[in-house]
C-alpha positions as CSV (number, residue, x, y, z in Angstrom):
1,M,0.0,0.0,0.0
2,R,1.4,3.4,-1.0
3,E,1.9,5.9,1.8
4,E,-0.5,8.4,0.4
5,V,-3.2,5.7,0.2
6,R,-2.6,4.7,3.8
7,E,-2.7,8.3,5.0
8,K,-5.9,9.0,3.1
9,L,-7.5,5.8,4.4
10,L,-6.4,6.6,8.0
11,G,-8.1,10.0,7.7
12,I,-11.4,8.4,6.6
13,Y,-11.2,5.7,9.4
14,D,-10.6,8.5,11.9
15,S,-13.5,10.6,10.7
16,I,-15.9,7.6,10.9
17,T,-14.8,6.5,14.4
18,E,-13.8,9.9,15.9
19,K,-16.9,10.4,18.1
20,A,-17.1,6.7,19.2
21,R,-13.5,6.8,20.2
22,A,-14.1,10.1,22.1
23,V,-16.9,8.5,24.1
24,E,-14.7,5.5,24.8
25,Q,-12.1,7.8,26.2
26,V,-14.6,9.3,28.6
27,F,-15.1,5.8,30.0
28,I,-11.4,5.2,30.2
29,D,-11.0,8.5,32.2
30,Q,-13.7,7.4,34.7
31,F,-12.8,3.7,35.1
32,G,-9.2,3.3,33.9
33,E,-7.9,1.9,30.6
34,E,-7.5,-1.7,31.9
35,Y,-11.2,-1.9,32.8
36,V,-12.6,-0.5,29.5
37,D,-12.7,-2.2,26.1
38,S,-14.6,-1.5,22.9
39,S,-15.6,-3.5,19.8
40,L,-14.1,-0.9,17.5
41,P,-11.5,-2.5,15.2
42,T,-8.1,-0.9,15.1
43,F,-7.0,0.7,11.9
44,D,-4.8,-2.3,11.0
45,E,-7.7,-4.7,11.7
46,F,-9.9,-2.6,9.5
47,V,-7.3,-2.6,6.6
48,A,-6.7,-6.4,7.0
49,S,-10.4,-7.1,6.6
50,F,-10.1,-6.0,2.9
51,D,-7.3,-8.5,2.1
52,N,-9.6,-10.6,-0.1
53,D,-11.4,-7.6,-1.8
54,T,-10.9,-6.0,-5.2
55,L,-12.2,-2.8,-6.7
56,G,-15.0,-4.8,-8.2
57,S,-16.0,-6.6,-5.0
58,V,-16.5,-3.3,-3.2
59,G,-18.7,-1.8,-5.9
60,I,-16.2,0.0,-8.2
61,N,-17.6,-1.4,-11.5
62,A,-17.4,1.7,-13.7
63,W,-14.6,3.9,-15.0
64,R,-15.9,6.9,-13.2
65,G,-18.4,7.6,-10.4
66,S,-19.4,10.2,-7.8
67,N,-21.5,10.4,-4.7
68,E,-21.9,12.7,-1.7
69,H,-18.4,11.7,-0.4
70,G,-16.3,12.1,-3.6
71,S,-15.7,11.2,-7.2
72,Y,-13.1,9.2,-9.1
73,T,-11.9,8.4,-12.6
74,I,-10.0,5.3,-13.7
75,I,-8.2,5.1,-17.1
76,S,-9.1,1.8,-18.6
77,E,-5.7,1.3,-20.2
78,D,-4.0,1.8,-16.8
79,Y,-6.3,-0.6,-15.1
80,E,-5.7,-3.3,-17.7
81,Q,-1.9,-2.8,-17.4
82,N,-1.5,-2.2,-13.7
83,G,-4.7,-3.0,-11.8
84,R,-6.5,-6.1,-13.0
85,G,-6.3,-8.9,-10.4
86,K,-4.8,-6.7,-7.8
87,K,-6.0,-6.5,-4.2
88,L,-8.0,-3.4,-3.3
89,F,-5.4,-1.3,-1.6
90,E,-2.6,-2.4,-4.0
91,Y,-4.3,-0.5,-6.9
92,I,-5.8,2.9,-6.1
93,P,-5.2,5.0,-9.2
94,D,-7.3,7.9,-7.9
95,L,-7.5,8.7,-4.2
96,G,-11.1,9.9,-4.8
97,I,-12.0,6.2,-4.9
98,L,-11.4,6.0,-1.2
99,D,-13.7,9.0,-0.6
100,Y,-16.3,7.4,-2.8
101,L,-16.1,4.2,-0.7
102,T,-16.7,5.9,2.6
103,D,-20.1,4.2,3.2
104,I,-18.5,0.8,2.4
105,F,-15.8,1.5,4.9
106,K,-18.3,2.6,7.5
107,L,-20.3,-0.6,6.9
108,R,-17.2,-2.7,7.2
109,I,-16.2,-1.1,10.5
110,S,-19.8,-1.7,11.8
111,Q,-19.6,-5.3,10.7
112,L,-16.4,-5.7,12.7
113,S,-17.8,-3.9,15.7
114,C,-21.0,-5.7,16.4
115,D,-23.1,-8.8,15.7
116,D,-25.6,-6.8,13.5
117,P,-24.0,-6.6,10.0
118,I,-26.1,-3.6,8.9
119,A,-26.2,-1.6,12.1
120,D,-24.3,1.5,13.1
121,R,-23.2,0.1,16.4
122,V,-20.2,0.0,18.7
123,Y,-20.0,-1.8,22.1
124,I,-18.1,-0.3,25.0
125,I,-17.6,-2.8,27.8
126,I,-16.6,-1.9,31.4
127,R,-15.3,-4.5,33.8
128,F,-16.0,-4.3,37.6
129,P,-13.7,-6.9,39.3
130,K,-15.3,-6.3,42.7
131,V,-18.5,-4.6,43.7
132,K,-20.2,-4.2,47.0
133,V,-23.9,-3.7,46.5
134,T,-25.6,-2.0,49.4
135,N,-29.2,-1.0,50.1
136,E,-30.7,1.8,52.2
137,Y,-30.8,-0.5,55.2
138,D,-27.0,-0.8,55.1
139,K,-27.3,-4.5,54.0
140,S,-24.8,-5.5,51.4
141,I,-23.4,-8.3,49.3
142,D,-20.1,-8.7,47.5
143,I,-20.2,-9.6,43.8
144,S,-17.3,-10.1,41.4
145,E,-16.6,-9.9,37.7
146,L,-19.5,-7.7,36.8
147,Y,-19.5,-6.4,33.2
148,V,-21.5,-3.5,31.8
149,R,-22.0,-3.1,28.0
150,V,-23.0,0.3,26.5
151,T,-24.0,0.4,22.9
152,I,-23.4,3.6,20.9
153,T,-23.6,4.8,17.3
154,F,-20.7,6.2,15.3
155,Y,-22.3,9.6,16.0
156,G,-21.6,9.1,19.7
157,R,-25.2,8.6,20.8
158,M,-26.4,5.8,23.1
159,V,-28.5,3.0,21.6
160,C,-31.3,1.7,23.8
161,R,-30.1,1.2,27.4
162,F,-26.9,-0.2,28.9
163,E,-26.7,-4.0,29.7
164,M,-25.1,-6.1,32.4
165,T,-23.9,-9.6,33.0
166,R,-21.5,-11.5,35.4
167,A,-18.6,-13.9,34.7
168,E,-18.0,-15.0,38.3
169,Y,-20.4,-16.1,41.0
170,T,-20.3,-17.8,44.4
171,V,-22.2,-21.0,44.4
172,I,-24.9,-19.5,46.6
173,Q,-25.4,-16.6,44.3
174,W,-25.8,-18.9,41.3
175,I,-28.4,-21.2,42.8
176,S,-30.1,-18.2,44.4
177,D,-30.5,-16.8,40.8
178,Y,-28.7,-13.6,41.9
179,A,-26.5,-11.7,39.3
180,H,-27.3,-8.2,40.6
181,S,-30.2,-6.6,42.4
182,H,-31.2,-4.8,39.2
183,L,-31.1,-7.9,37.0
184,P,-34.0,-10.4,36.6
185,G,-32.0,-13.4,37.7
186,I,-29.4,-15.3,35.8
187,E,-29.7,-16.4,32.2
188,R,-28.4,-19.9,32.9
189,N,-28.8,-21.2,29.3
190,N,-27.1,-18.2,27.9
191,P,-24.8,-16.8,30.7
192,E,-22.9,-14.8,28.1
193,R,-25.9,-12.7,27.3
194,F,-26.0,-9.0,28.4
195,R,-29.4,-7.9,29.6
196,P,-30.7,-4.4,30.5
197,P,-31.1,-3.8,34.2
198,C,-34.1,-2.1,35.9
199,T,-33.1,1.5,36.4
200,G,-36.2,2.5,38.4
201,S,-36.9,6.2,38.4
202,G,-33.3,7.3,39.2
203,P,-31.5,10.3,37.6
204,I,-29.6,8.0,35.3
205,N,-32.7,7.6,33.2
206,R,-32.7,11.3,32.3
207,T,-29.1,11.1,31.4
208,I,-29.7,8.1,29.1
209,G,-32.6,9.8,27.4
210,T,-30.4,12.8,26.7
211,L,-27.6,10.6,25.3
212,Q,-30.0,8.8,23.0
213,T,-30.7,12.1,21.2
214,I,-27.5,14.1,21.3
215,Y,-23.7,13.7,21.4
216,D,-22.2,15.6,24.3
217,L,-19.0,14.4,26.0
218,N,-19.9,16.3,29.2
219,I,-23.2,14.3,29.5
220,W,-21.2,11.1,28.8
221,G,-19.0,12.1,31.8
222,L,-22.1,12.4,33.9
223,F,-23.4,9.0,32.8
224,T,-20.1,7.3,33.7
225,F,-20.2,8.8,37.1
226,E,-23.9,7.7,37.6
227,L,-23.1,4.3,36.3
228,S,-20.2,3.9,38.9
229,K,-22.8,4.5,41.6
230,F,-25.6,2.6,40.0
231,V,-23.8,-0.8,40.2
232,T,-23.2,-0.4,43.9
233,V,-26.8,0.3,45.0
234,E,-29.8,-1.8,45.6
235,S,-32.9,0.4,46.1
236,I,-35.5,-1.4,48.2
237,S,-38.0,1.5,47.6
238,G,-37.4,0.9,43.9
239,V,-38.4,-2.7,44.2
240,P,-35.3,-4.6,43.0
241,H,-35.6,-7.6,40.7
242,R,-33.6,-9.7,43.2
243,R,-33.1,-8.7,46.9
244,L,-29.6,-9.2,48.1
245,E,-30.9,-10.3,51.5
246,N,-32.7,-13.3,49.9
247,V,-29.4,-14.8,48.6
248,G,-29.1,-18.2,50.2
249,K,-32.7,-18.4,51.3
250,N,-35.2,-20.9,50.0
251,N,-32.5,-23.0,48.5
252,N,-32.6,-25.9,51.1
253,I,-29.6,-24.3,52.9
254,E,-29.3,-25.5,56.4
255,N,-29.5,-22.6,58.9
256,T,-26.6,-23.0,61.2
257,A,-26.2,-19.3,62.2
258,S,-27.6,-19.8,65.7
259,I,-26.8,-22.6,68.3
260,Q,-29.7,-24.0,70.4
261,Y,-28.6,-25.3,73.7
262,T,-30.5,-28.3,75.0
263,D,-30.4,-30.9,77.8
264,K,-32.2,-33.5,75.7
265,I,-30.7,-36.1,73.5
266,P,-32.6,-36.1,70.2
267,Y,-35.0,-39.0,69.7
268,S,-34.0,-41.7,67.2
269,A,-35.9,-44.8,66.1
270,T,-32.5,-46.6,65.9
271,Y,-30.1,-45.9,68.7
272,T,-31.6,-45.5,72.1
273,T,-31.1,-42.4,74.3
274,K,-28.7,-44.4,76.5
275,Q,-26.6,-45.6,73.5
276,L,-26.4,-42.0,72.2
277,A,-25.3,-40.9,75.6
278,N,-22.5,-43.4,75.4
279,F,-21.4,-41.9,72.1
280,V,-21.5,-38.4,73.6
281,K,-19.3,-39.6,76.5
282,D,-16.9,-41.2,74.0
283,F,-16.8,-38.1,71.9
284,L,-16.0,-35.8,74.8
285,S,-13.4,-38.1,76.1
286,N,-11.5,-38.5,72.8
287,E,-12.0,-35.3,70.8
288,V,-10.5,-31.9,71.4
289,L,-13.4,-29.5,71.8
290,K,-12.7,-25.9,70.7
291,I,-14.4,-23.6,73.2
292,S,-13.9,-19.8,73.5
293,F,-14.8,-17.4,76.3
294,K,-16.6,-14.3,75.0
295,N,-18.5,-11.6,76.9
296,G,-18.5,-13.7,80.1
297,N,-19.8,-16.8,78.4
298,Y,-18.4,-20.0,77.0
299,T,-19.2,-20.7,73.4
300,L,-18.1,-22.8,70.4
301,G,-14.6,-21.8,69.3
302,E,-14.9,-22.9,65.7
303,S,-17.5,-22.7,63.0
304,F,-20.6,-24.8,63.6
305,N,-20.2,-26.5,60.3
306,D,-16.7,-27.6,61.2
307,F,-17.9,-28.9,64.6
308,W,-20.9,-30.6,62.9
309,L,-18.6,-32.4,60.5
310,R,-16.3,-33.5,63.3
311,V,-19.2,-34.9,65.4
312,S,-20.6,-36.6,62.3
313,N,-17.3,-38.3,61.4
314,A,-16.8,-39.4,65.0
315,F,-20.4,-40.8,65.1
316,I,-19.9,-42.8,61.9
317,R,-16.6,-44.2,63.3
318,W,-18.4,-45.1,66.5
319,H,-21.3,-46.7,64.6
320,N,-18.9,-48.7,62.4
321,D,-17.1,-50.0,65.5
322,N,-20.5,-51.1,66.9
323,V,-21.2,-53.0,63.7
324,K,-17.8,-54.7,63.7
325,R,-18.3,-55.8,67.3
326,G,-21.8,-57.1,66.5
327,E,-23.4,-54.6,68.8
328,S,-25.4,-52.9,66.0
329,R,-27.1,-54.1,62.9
330,F,-28.2,-50.7,61.7
331,T,-27.3,-49.7,58.1
332,I,-26.6,-46.2,56.9
333,S,-30.0,-46.4,55.2
334,S,-31.8,-47.2,58.4
335,L,-30.0,-44.4,60.2
336,M,-31.1,-42.0,57.4
337,A,-34.6,-43.3,57.6
338,S,-34.7,-42.5,61.3
339,G,-33.4,-39.0,60.7
340,L,-30.3,-39.5,62.8
341,L,-28.1,-39.2,59.8
342,N,-28.7,-37.3,56.6
343,K,-26.9,-36.7,53.3
344,Y,-25.8,-33.1,52.5
345,L,-23.7,-31.1,50.1
346,M,-21.0,-28.8,51.5
347,A,-19.6,-25.8,49.6
348,E,-18.1,-22.4,50.6
349,G,-18.7,-23.4,54.2
350,V,-22.4,-23.8,53.5
351,V,-24.5,-26.9,54.0
352,Y,-27.1,-27.8,51.4
353,A,-29.7,-30.4,51.5
354,A,-28.8,-33.4,49.2
355,N,-31.8,-32.7,46.9
356,Q,-29.7,-29.7,45.7
357,Y,-27.2,-32.1,44.2
358,Q,-28.5,-31.7,40.6
359,R,-28.3,-27.9,40.7
360,M,-24.9,-28.0,42.4
361,N,-23.7,-30.5,39.8
362,Q,-24.8,-28.0,37.2
363,V,-22.4,-25.5,38.6
364,A,-19.5,-27.8,37.9
365,Q,-20.7,-28.4,34.4
366,Y,-20.8,-24.6,33.7
367,E,-17.3,-24.0,35.1
368,G,-15.0,-22.6,32.3
369,R,-17.8,-21.9,29.8
370,E,-16.7,-19.3,27.2
371,L,-18.7,-16.0,27.5
372,F,-17.2,-13.2,25.4
373,K,-13.9,-11.5,24.7
374,F,-12.5,-8.6,26.8
375,K,-9.2,-7.0,25.9
376,G,-8.6,-9.7,23.3
377,Q,-8.9,-12.5,25.9
378,M,-11.8,-14.9,26.3
379,V,-13.8,-14.4,29.5
380,R,-14.9,-17.7,31.0
381,L,-17.6,-18.4,33.6
382,H,-16.1,-19.2,37.0
383,F,-17.5,-20.2,40.4
384,I,-15.8,-19.2,43.7
385,G,-15.6,-22.3,45.8
386,G,-16.7,-24.4,42.9
387,V,-18.5,-27.7,43.6
388,Q,-17.2,-31.0,42.6
389,N,-19.3,-34.1,42.1
390,N,-17.9,-36.0,45.1
391,N,-18.4,-33.6,48.0
392,T,-21.6,-35.1,49.4
393,T,-21.3,-36.0,53.1
394,Y,-23.3,-37.6,55.9
395,L,-24.1,-35.4,58.8
396,V,-25.8,-36.3,62.1
397,K,-28.9,-34.5,63.3
398,K,-28.0,-31.0,64.3
399,E,-29.7,-31.5,67.7
400,L,-27.1,-34.1,68.7
401,C,-24.4,-31.5,68.1
402,F,-26.4,-29.0,70.2
403,Y,-26.6,-31.5,73.0
404,I,-22.9,-32.3,72.9
405,L,-22.0,-28.6,73.0
406,T,-24.4,-28.0,75.9
407,K,-22.9,-30.7,78.0
408,A,-19.3,-29.7,77.1
409,I,-20.0,-26.1,78.3
410,E,-21.6,-27.4,81.5
411,I,-18.5,-29.5,82.3
412,I,-16.2,-26.5,81.7
413,S,-18.5,-24.3,83.8
414,C,-18.2,-26.9,86.6
415,N,-14.5,-26.6,86.7
416,Y,-13.8,-23.0,85.7
417,G,-17.1,-21.2,86.1
418,R,-17.7,-21.2,89.8
419,E,-18.1,-17.8,91.5
420,N,-16.1,-18.8,94.7
421,T,-13.6,-21.4,93.7
422,E,-11.8,-21.2,97.1
423,E,-15.0,-22.1,99.1
424,A,-16.1,-24.8,96.7
425,D,-16.0,-28.4,97.9
426,E,-13.8,-30.0,95.2
427,S,-15.0,-33.5,96.3
428,K,-18.5,-32.7,95.2
429,P,-19.5,-32.1,91.6
430,H,-21.2,-28.9,90.6
431,P,-25.0,-29.5,90.1
432,R,-24.7,-28.4,86.5
433,C,-22.0,-31.1,85.7
434,F,-22.8,-33.7,83.1
435,H,-23.1,-37.3,84.2
436,A,-23.3,-39.7,81.2
């Protein structure tokens, strides 16, 4: 390509993309270059897209022509001698040909920019690696890898409304159908799809309406600022699509947030109360119990789920020993039928009922799915604390854990919790002490 052809072509490319690139720069100024990408092809990509074209293939089929952009003349003898069979940019006998082809160039840039081959569209994508979404009651949720797509014309005006999607979820957010409070759930069959959020009656709506009718970089600056706030807010008064406080609810998630102290061994149709008391005594004699002292009270010194898992593993070992000694004929199935033992899924420190297995397994199947490109790299779906197919586990009835913890704290209180230890008769047990 001759230098004068390249310079002329670059000028046309710049004139077509000037306003779109200016809008993109506003986003870069607000969010940072590493977090902003656009679908505009570079000049070199634009030129390379014509590698297989000739004058004839782009519509130059007469020796002369003119339109609103320019005019050209081709000398037939020169074409036959120097141009026939040449690629488009290798034979440009009249620079006016490039002006004449402005609409063709614009269409080609548009085809490279978006999935609509006849549209005047450019996508600007903004990546938000971490976002804390907060409502007016100061409740919040952390989300990650949020992407916002804004569609504009070559004239620098907004098309429709902006759209959002996510590329990373916690397992709880995924099965709770939560992408963002402003989005109507997760498009599980098409997770790569960008969808418009609900913008309620906020001021961003007026800004969008203005940008759909005029090109104004100052208004674009206002929009980017409003967008930076919009993604961090859930408005309860605006009736969000998905409430952040509902994440994790109604998904068969076991509530282990509060511990219920009890003096009663839970009933079981298999092992008797006396037999379970023997297990409790065995557990307290052989396991290291993590207890902490807070605000004048003894309490569990580890997460309840960790404690639950340790009690369950100890119970299964105790049960298996009973079977080996011929002291028990109960099977795992019979223990489950009695409710003493149940099957669960564990992920991210959360316990799910086993009937969630299919949905949790779906999470593993979606891991790594291709979504879209950002900065030339494929963005893939990812789950934090992803679930594998083999993480089902058997856990004892929670009430058995509550009972064990209650008795453990009573024993500790006997030895360390007396008000007047010097006057206490060490030969007599405290009335609150546990006797198995």
